[in-house]
C-alpha positions in Angstrom: 0.0 0.0 0.0 1.3 3.4 -0.9 1.0 6.4 1.5 -1.5 8.2 -0.7 -3.9 5.2 -0.7 -3.4 4.9 3.1 -4.4 8.6 3.5 -7.4 8.2 1.2 -8.7 5.3 3.3 -8.1 7.2 6.5 -10.0 10.2 5.1 -12.8 7.9 4.0 -13.3 6.5 7.5 -13.0 9.9 9.3 -15.6 11.4 7.0 -18.0 8.6 7.5 -17.8 8.5 11.3 -18.2 11.1 14.0 -16.2 9.1 16.5 -12.6 9.2 17.4 -11.7 5.6 17.0 -8.5 4.1 18.5 -6.0 3.1 15.8 -4.4 -0.3 16.3 -2.4 -2.8 14.4 -4.1 -6.2 14.0 -1.9 -9.2 15.1 -2.5 -12.2 13.0 -2.0 -15.4 15.0 -1.6 -18.8 13.3 -4.2 -20.3 15.8 -7.7 -19.3 16.9 -8.4 -17.0 19.9 -11.5 -16.1 21.8 -12.7 -12.5 22.2 -11.7 -9.4 20.2 -9.2 -9.4 17.5 -5.6 -9.4 18.9 -4.1 -6.0 18.3 -1.5 -3.5 19.6 -1.7 0.3 19.7 0.4 2.7 17.7 3.2 4.6 19.4 4.2 6.8 16.4 4.5 7.2 12.7 7.4 8.5 10.7 8.9 8.7 7.2 12.0 6.7 6.5 15.2 8.2 5.3 18.6 7.1 3.9 18.1 3.3 3.0 14.5 3.5 4.1 13.6 6.5 2.0 10.3 6.1 0.3 8.8 4.1 3.2 6.4 5.3 5.8 6.7 3.5 9.2 4.1 2.7 11.8 5.7 2.0 15.2 3.6 -0.2 17.5 3.4 0.4 21.3 4.8 -3.1 21.8 7.5 -4.9 19.8 6.1 -7.3 17.3 8.1 -10.3 16.4 7.5 -13.3 14.1 5.6 -16.1 16.0 7.5 -19.1 17.3 6.4 -21.6 14.7 6.9 -24.6 17.0 4.6 -23.0 19.6 2.0 -22.0 17.0 1.9 -25.5 15.6 1.5 -26.9 19.1 -1.4 -24.5 19.8 -3.1 -25.5 16.5 -2.7 -29.2 17.3 -4.1 -28.7 20.8 -7.1 -26.7 19.4 -7.8 -29.5 16.9 -7.6 -32.1 19.6 -9.9 -30.1 21.9 -12.4 -29.8 19.0 -12.3 -33.5 18.3 -12.8 -34.3 22.0 -15.7 -31.9 22.2 -17.3 -33.6 19.1 -16.8 -37.0 20.8 -18.2 -35.7 24.1 -21.4 -34.5 22.4 -21.8 -37.9 20.7 -21.4 -39.7 24.0 -24.0 -37.4 25.7 -26.4 -38.2 22.9 -25.8 -42.0 23.3 -26.3 -41.7 27.1 -29.7 -40.0 26.5 -30.7 -42.8 24.1 -29.7 -45.5 26.5 -31.6 -43.8 29.4 -34.7 -43.6 27.3 -34.4 -47.3 26.4 -34.1 -48.1 30.2 -37.3 -46.2 30.9 -35.8 -42.9 32.0 -34.1 -44.3 35.2 -30.8 -42.7 36.1 -28.0 -45.1 35.9 
């Protein structure tokens, strides 16, 4: 994205809204989370110079680093396993209800 396009998008949103929204950077994680989208605030913005000439930087409030791929893969596997266990658990609950009904509704 070029700076001009960035400014156009910001102007579009500020003209359409009468609120002063907080500006954040979305953090994309390789596994699912619960709740709001992970994000971090912006500390400052500045234009690059020397080797970084022609670039516009957004500095986050917290340092952002590449995710630990081993940790991310472990989290994904754990979530998949939990999902499968939840699926099996629902199936077992359904089976228990059927068996109770066959036994005449008595608790076992």
